[in-house]
C-alpha positions as CSV (number, residue, x, y, z in Angstrom):
1,X,9.8,-39.8,42.1
2,X,10.2,-36.0,42.8
3,X,13.5,-34.4,42.4
4,X,15.0,-32.4,45.3
5,X,14.4,-28.6,44.8
6,X,18.1,-27.9,45.3
7,X,18.9,-30.4,42.5
8,X,16.4,-28.7,40.2
9,X,17.8,-25.2,40.9
10,X,21.4,-26.5,40.4
11,X,20.3,-27.9,37.0
12,X,18.7,-24.6,36.1
13,X,21.9,-22.8,36.9
14,X,24.0,-25.0,34.7
15,X,21.6,-24.6,31.8
16,X,21.5,-20.8,32.2
17,X,25.3,-20.7,32.2
18,X,25.5,-22.9,29.1
19,X,22.9,-20.8,27.2
20,X,24.6,-17.6,28.2
21,X,27.8,-18.8,26.6
22,X,25.9,-19.7,23.4
23,X,24.2,-16.3,23.3
24,X,27.5,-14.4,23.9
25,X,29.1,-16.5,21.1
26,X,26.3,-15.6,18.8
27,X,26.6,-11.9,19.8
28,X,30.3,-11.7,19.0
29,X,30.1,-13.6,15.7
30,X,26.9,-12.0,14.3
31,X,27.0,-8.7,12.3
32,X,26.2,-5.5,14.3
33,X,22.7,-5.3,12.7
34,X,21.6,-8.1,14.9
35,X,21.4,-6.6,18.4
36,X,20.1,-7.7,21.8
37,X,21.8,-11.0,22.2
38,X,24.2,-9.7,24.8
39,X,21.3,-8.5,26.9
40,X,19.7,-11.9,26.8
41,X,23.0,-13.5,27.7
42,X,23.5,-11.1,30.7
43,X,19.9,-11.8,31.8
44,X,20.7,-15.5,32.2
45,X,23.8,-14.6,34.2
46,X,21.7,-12.4,36.4
47,X,19.3,-15.3,37.1
48,X,22.4,-17.4,38.0
49,X,23.5,-14.6,40.3
50,X,20.1,-14.6,42.0
51,X,20.2,-18.3,42.6
52,X,23.7,-17.9,44.1
53,X,22.6,-15.1,46.4
54,X,19.7,-17.2,47.7
55,X,22.1,-19.9,48.5
56,X,24.3,-17.5,50.5
57,X,21.6,-17.4,53.2
58,X,23.1,-20.6,54.5
59,X,26.3,-18.8,55.1
60,X,24.8,-16.5,57.7
61,X,24.0,-13.5,55.4
62,X,21.1,-11.5,56.8
63,X,17.7,-12.5,55.3
64,X,16.8,-8.9,54.3
65,X,20.1,-8.6,52.3
66,X,19.6,-11.9,50.6
67,X,16.0,-11.1,49.7
68,X,16.7,-7.7,48.3
69,X,19.8,-8.7,46.3
70,X,18.5,-12.0,45.0
71,X,15.1,-10.7,44.0
72,X,16.8,-7.6,42.4
73,X,19.0,-9.9,40.4
74,X,15.9,-11.9,39.2
75,X,13.9,-8.9,38.3
76,X,16.8,-7.3,36.5
77,X,17.5,-10.5,34.7
78,X,14.0,-10.7,33.3
79,X,14.1,-7.0,32.6
80,X,17.2,-7.4,30.5
81,X,15.3,-9.8,28.2
82,X,12.9,-7.0,27.6
83,X,15.6,-4.5,26.8
84,X,17.4,-7.0,24.6
85,X,14.2,-7.8,22.7
86,X,13.5,-4.1,22.1
87,X,17.0,-3.5,20.8
88,X,16.6,-6.6,18.5
89,X,13.5,-5.1,16.9
90,X,15.0,-1.6,16.8
91,X,12.7,-0.2,19.4
92,X,13.5,2.4,22.1
93,X,14.5,0.5,25.3
94,X,12.1,0.8,28.2
95,X,14.6,1.7,30.9
96,X,12.0,3.7,32.8
97,X,9.8,0.6,33.1
98,X,12.8,-1.4,34.0
99,X,13.7,1.0,36.8
100,X,10.1,1.3,38.0
101,X,9.5,-2.4,38.4
102,X,12.9,-2.9,40.1
103,X,12.1,-0.2,42.6
104,X,8.6,-1.6,43.2
105,X,10.1,-5.0,43.8
106,X,12.5,-3.7,46.4
107,X,9.9,-1.6,48.1
108,X,7.4,-4.5,48.3
109,X,9.9,-7.1,49.5
110,X,11.2,-4.7,52.2
111,X,7.7,-3.8,53.4
112,X,6.5,-7.4,53.7
113,X,9.7,-8.6,55.3
114,X,10.3,-5.8,57.8
115,X,7.0,-4.0,58.6
116,X,4.4,-6.7,57.9
117,X,6.2,-10.0,57.4
118,X,4.4,-12.2,54.8
119,X,6.1,-14.7,52.6
120,X,3.1,-15.1,50.4
121,X,2.8,-11.3,49.8
122,X,6.5,-11.2,48.8
123,X,6.0,-14.0,46.3
124,X,2.8,-12.3,44.9
125,X,4.6,-8.9,44.5
126,X,7.6,-10.5,42.8
127,X,5.4,-12.7,40.5
128,X,3.1,-10.0,39.4
129,X,5.9,-7.6,38.6
130,X,7.8,-10.2,36.6
131,X,4.6,-11.2,34.8
132,X,4.4,-7.6,33.6
133,X,7.7,-8.1,31.8
134,X,6.6,-11.3,30.2
135,X,3.2,-9.9,29.1
136,X,4.9,-6.9,27.5
137,X,7.5,-9.1,25.9
138,X,4.8,-11.3,24.4
139,X,3.1,-8.2,22.8
140,X,6.4,-6.9,21.4
141,X,7.3,-10.1,19.7
142,X,3.8,-10.6,18.4
143,X,3.6,-7.1,17.0
144,X,7.1,-6.6,15.6
145,X,8.3,-10.2,14.9
146,X,8.6,-11.6,11.4
147,X,5.8,-13.9,10.2
148,X,7.8,-17.0,10.8
149,X,7.4,-20.2,12.9
150,X,10.4,-19.3,15.1
151,X,8.8,-15.9,16.0
152,X,5.4,-17.5,16.7
153,X,7.0,-20.1,18.9
154,X,8.8,-17.4,20.9
155,X,5.7,-15.3,21.7
156,X,3.8,-18.5,22.6
157,X,6.5,-19.4,25.0
158,X,6.5,-15.9,26.5
159,X,2.8,-16.0,26.8
160,X,2.9,-19.4,28.7
161,X,5.7,-18.1,30.9
162,X,3.7,-14.9,31.8
163,X,0.7,-17.0,32.7
164,X,2.7,-19.4,34.8
165,X,4.4,-16.6,36.8
166,X,1.1,-14.7,37.2
167,X,-0.5,-18.0,38.4
168,X,2.1,-18.5,41.1
169,X,1.5,-15.0,42.4
170,X,-2.3,-15.7,42.5
171,X,-1.8,-19.0,44.3
172,X,0.4,-17.3,46.9
173,X,-2.4,-14.8,47.6
174,X,-5.1,-17.5,47.7
175,X,-3.4,-20.4,49.5
176,X,-0.5,-18.9,51.4
177,X,3.1,-19.8,51.5
178,X,3.0,-23.6,51.8
179,X,2.1,-24.0,48.1
180,X,4.5,-21.5,46.6
181,X,7.6,-22.0,48.7
182,X,9.9,-23.5,46.0
183,X,12.4,-24.7,48.7
184,X,9.8,-26.9,50.2
185,X,9.1,-30.4,49.0
186,X,5.8,-31.0,47.1
187,X,4.3,-31.7,43.7
188,X,3.6,-28.1,42.9
189,X,7.0,-26.9,43.9
190,X,8.7,-29.6,41.8
191,X,6.4,-28.9,38.9
192,X,7.1,-25.2,39.1
193,X,10.9,-25.6,39.3
194,X,10.9,-28.1,36.5
195,X,8.8,-25.9,34.3
196,X,11.0,-22.9,35.2
197,X,14.1,-24.8,34.3
198,X,12.6,-26.0,31.0
199,X,11.4,-22.5,30.1
200,X,14.8,-20.9,30.7
201,X,16.3,-23.2,28.2
202,X,13.4,-22.9,25.7
203,X,13.2,-19.1,25.8
204,X,16.9,-18.7,25.3
205,X,17.0,-21.3,22.5
206,X,13.9,-19.7,20.9
207,X,15.3,-16.2,20.9
208,X,18.6,-17.5,19.5
209,X,16.6,-19.2,16.7
210,X,14.8,-16.0,15.9
211,X,18.2,-14.1,15.7
212,X,19.6,-16.9,13.5
213,X,16.6,-16.5,11.2
214,X,17.3,-12.8,11.0
215,X,21.0,-13.5,10.2
216,X,19.9,-15.8,7.4
217,X,17.7,-13.1,5.9
218,X,20.4,-10.5,6.3
219,X,22.9,-12.6,4.5
220,X,20.4,-13.3,1.7
221,X,19.8,-9.6,1.3
222,X,23.5,-8.9,1.3
223,X,24.0,-11.5,-1.4
224,X,21.5,-9.7,-3.7
225,X,22.2,-6.1,-2.9
226,X,25.0,-3.8,-4.1
227,X,26.9,-2.8,-0.9
228,X,27.5,0.8,-2.0
229,X,24.1,1.9,-3.4
230,X,21.9,-0.7,-1.6
231,X,20.0,-1.5,-4.8
232,X,20.0,-4.9,-6.4
233,X,23.1,-6.5,-7.8
234,X,23.3,-8.8,-10.9
235,X,22.2,-11.8,-8.8
236,X,19.3,-9.9,-7.3
237,X,18.2,-8.6,-10.6
238,X,18.3,-12.1,-12.2
239,X,16.0,-13.3,-9.3
240,X,13.4,-10.6,-9.7
241,X,13.5,-10.9,-13.5
242,X,12.8,-14.7,-13.3
243,X,9.7,-13.9,-11.1
244,X,8.5,-11.2,-13.4
245,X,9.0,-13.4,-16.4
246,X,6.8,-16.0,-14.9
247,X,4.1,-13.4,-14.3
248,X,4.5,-12.2,-17.9
249,X,4.0,-15.8,-19.2
250,X,0.8,-16.2,-17.2
251,X,-0.8,-12.8,-17.9
252,X,0.5,-12.3,-21.5
253,X,2.0,-8.9,-20.7
254,X,5.1,-7.1,-21.8
255,X,8.0,-5.6,-19.8
256,X,10.8,-3.1,-20.5
257,X,14.4,-2.8,-19.5
258,X,16.3,0.5,-19.1
259,X,20.1,0.4,-19.4
260,X,21.4,3.6,-17.7
261,X,25.0,4.8,-17.7
262,X,26.6,7.9,-16.1
263,X,28.2,10.2,-18.7
264,X,31.9,10.9,-18.3
265,X,32.0,9.2,-14.9
266,X,35.8,8.6,-15.2
267,X,36.3,12.3,-15.5
268,X,34.3,12.8,-12.2
269,X,36.6,10.2,-10.5
270,X,39.8,11.7,-11.9
271,X,38.8,15.3,-11.1
272,X,37.0,15.0,-7.7
273,X,38.3,11.6,-6.4
274,X,36.7,8.3,-5.9
275,X,34.9,9.3,-2.7
276,X,32.9,11.9,-4.6
277,X,32.4,9.4,-7.3
278,X,30.9,7.0,-4.9
279,X,28.6,9.7,-3.5
280,X,27.5,10.4,-7.1
281,X,26.6,6.7,-7.6
282,X,24.6,6.7,-4.4
283,X,22.7,9.8,-5.4
284,X,22.0,8.5,-8.9
285,X,20.6,5.3,-7.5
286,X,18.4,7.3,-5.2
287,X,17.2,9.6,-8.0
288,X,16.4,6.7,-10.3
289,X,14.6,4.9,-7.4
290,X,12.4,8.0,-6.7
291,X,11.4,8.2,-10.4
292,X,10.2,4.6,-10.4
293,X,7.0,2.9,-9.3
294,X,6.7,0.5,-6.4
295,X,6.5,-2.4,-8.8
296,X,9.7,-1.5,-10.6
297,X,13.2,-2.8,-9.9
298,X,16.6,-1.1,-10.0
299,X,20.0,-2.8,-10.0
300,X,23.6,-1.8,-10.3
301,X,25.6,-3.9,-12.7
302,X,29.0,-2.6,-11.7
303,X,30.9,0.6,-12.3
304,X,28.5,3.4,-13.3
305,X,25.9,1.2,-15.0
306,X,22.4,0.7,-13.7
307,X,19.6,-1.4,-15.1
308,X,15.9,-0.9,-14.4
309,X,13.2,-3.5,-14.9
310,X,9.7,-2.2,-15.6
311,X,7.1,-5.0,-15.3
312,X,3.9,-4.9,-17.2
313,X,5.1,-1.8,-19.0
314,X,5.0,-1.0,-22.7
315,X,7.3,1.2,-24.7
316,X,5.2,4.4,-24.4
317,X,5.1,4.2,-20.6
318,X,8.8,3.2,-20.3
319,X,9.8,6.3,-22.3
320,X,7.9,8.5,-19.9
321,X,9.7,6.9,-17.0
322,X,13.1,7.3,-18.8
323,X,12.4,10.9,-19.5
324,X,11.5,11.5,-15.8
325,X,14.9,10.0,-14.8
326,X,16.7,12.2,-17.3
327,X,15.1,15.3,-15.8
328,X,15.7,14.3,-12.2
329,X,19.4,13.7,-13.0
330,X,19.8,17.0,-14.8
331,X,18.5,18.8,-11.8
332,X,21.0,17.0,-9.5
333,X,24.4,18.2,-8.2
334,X,23.3,19.3,-4.7
335,X,25.2,18.6,-1.5
336,X,28.5,19.7,-3.0
337,X,28.5,17.1,-5.9
338,X,29.5,18.0,-9.4
339,X,26.8,18.1,-12.1
340,X,26.3,15.0,-14.2
341,X,24.0,13.4,-16.8
342,X,23.1,9.9,-17.8
343,X,22.4,8.1,-21.1
344,X,19.6,5.5,-21.3
345,X,18.9,2.6,-23.7
346,X,15.4,1.2,-23.7
347,X,14.5,-2.4,-24.8
348,X,11.0,-3.8,-24.7
349,X,10.4,-7.5,-24.2
350,X,7.2,-8.8,-25.8
351,X,8.1,-12.5,-26.1
352,X,8.6,-14.6,-22.9
353,X,10.9,-16.8,-24.9
354,X,13.6,-14.1,-25.2
355,X,16.5,-14.7,-22.9
356,X,17.7,-12.1,-20.3
357,X,21.1,-11.9,-21.9
358,X,19.5,-11.0,-25.3
359,X,17.2,-8.4,-23.7
360,X,20.2,-6.8,-21.9
361,X,22.2,-6.9,-25.1
362,X,19.5,-5.0,-27.0
363,X,19.3,-2.4,-24.2
364,X,23.1,-2.0,-24.1
365,X,23.2,-1.5,-27.9
366,X,20.6,1.3,-27.6
367,X,22.7,2.8,-24.7
368,X,25.8,2.8,-26.9
369,X,23.9,4.7,-29.6
370,X,22.8,7.2,-27.0
371,X,26.4,7.6,-26.0
372,X,27.7,8.0,-29.5
373,X,24.8,10.3,-30.3
374,X,25.8,13.0,-27.8
375,X,24.9,11.5,-24.4
376,X,22.2,12.8,-22.0
377,X,19.6,11.2,-24.2
378,X,17.4,8.1,-24.7
379,X,17.6,5.6,-27.5
380,X,15.2,2.8,-28.2
381,X,16.4,-0.7,-29.1
382,X,15.3,-2.5,-32.2
383,X,12.6,-5.0,-31.6
384,X,13.4,-8.7,-31.3
385,X,13.1,-10.5,-34.6
386,X,12.5,-14.2,-34.5
387,X,12.9,-16.4,-37.5
388,X,9.7,-16.6,-39.6
389,X,7.6,-14.7,-37.1
390,X,6.9,-11.0,-37.2
391,X,7.8,-9.2,-34.0
392,X,5.0,-8.4,-31.7
393,X,5.4,-4.8,-30.4
394,X,3.2,-3.3,-27.7
395,X,1.0,-0.5,-28.8
396,X,2.5,3.0,-28.6
397,X,0.3,5.9,-27.8
398,X,0.2,8.5,-30.6
399,X,1.9,11.3,-28.6
400,X,4.9,13.5,-29.5
401,X,8.1,11.8,-28.3
402,X,10.3,13.9,-26.0
403,X,13.1,15.8,-27.7
404,X,15.7,13.7,-26.0
405,X,14.2,10.4,-27.3
406,X,15.6,9.1,-30.6
407,X,14.0,5.9,-32.0
408,X,16.3,3.7,-34.0
409,X,16.3,0.4,-35.7
410,X,20.0,0.1,-35.7
């Protein structure tokens, strides 16, 4: 049994209103980093407005006014999904394309309603222009979306929608108005309206799912990052250490930890204020990060203390990196910041059985010796000694140690 077209349109309107409420709720509750939801919500309302404008033809509104306003609302509604998606992925909105397609729609509908009346031509113009939006949307999501099921589902839906809309325009050109007039009764009309209703719901739900997935990733990153310096926090450091420890066990490698602390940081805060102190912390984090390799990890453990994890790195290479950090910090103080230095403690882990707390303790002990020895220097932690087993130390290249490096066994 085929549903009446008016009933299907009414159901589509209700679904669009319901989903716009859901999207607006998400927009107002999500953090500002997640953008575009409001455009998708407005696009659904524009589709509702288009349906209402078409219904106004029964109230005696001139056909040309109804056609222009209703189709404008539909084209703008689909166009807003494009703008919202581009904002979601941090792309420049295509307002020029939005305006061009809207003007072409108005011009085409006006021409084939006033000068050469043709219902099928109007349907073809509208369908082809809207399919441009959907094709472009499919490409954007495919190219910029995260490699996740929700993203793949979204661009598959967009691809299907673009094909369906394009097919309606082609059928209008080939078979005339009888087949594509959605207000008439017939199997194709009912199928098209049902599919349109279903796709409105699925596209909105799918985009909301993609945004929820991004929210989840954002919250996970926030839980593992220091909010001031945007480097790892203790939890994030523990996570990456566990992964690197697993790699160390499998590949029988070593890794090294640098414990880094700003010298006389309290004096900087007391003299210049906490705002300058925060800027110093941000700059130090950046300088340390630039001195590291892509495979290395930096974390802030609170206050002025930073910890660096150097996977697959022996003591000789770790000392070179630590010396590079010292030199970078000594040359700092730009942008109106006071000069400052750091002290560094170095601890090498050669046994995968050593606990993280023990490794950090050895690095901190070396750091304290660097502090008590004059600051702005590097100290090496004593190797781990296990009962009855001689410690296994990584080979150290026979090169002259930097002047600021002092090896110590406690």
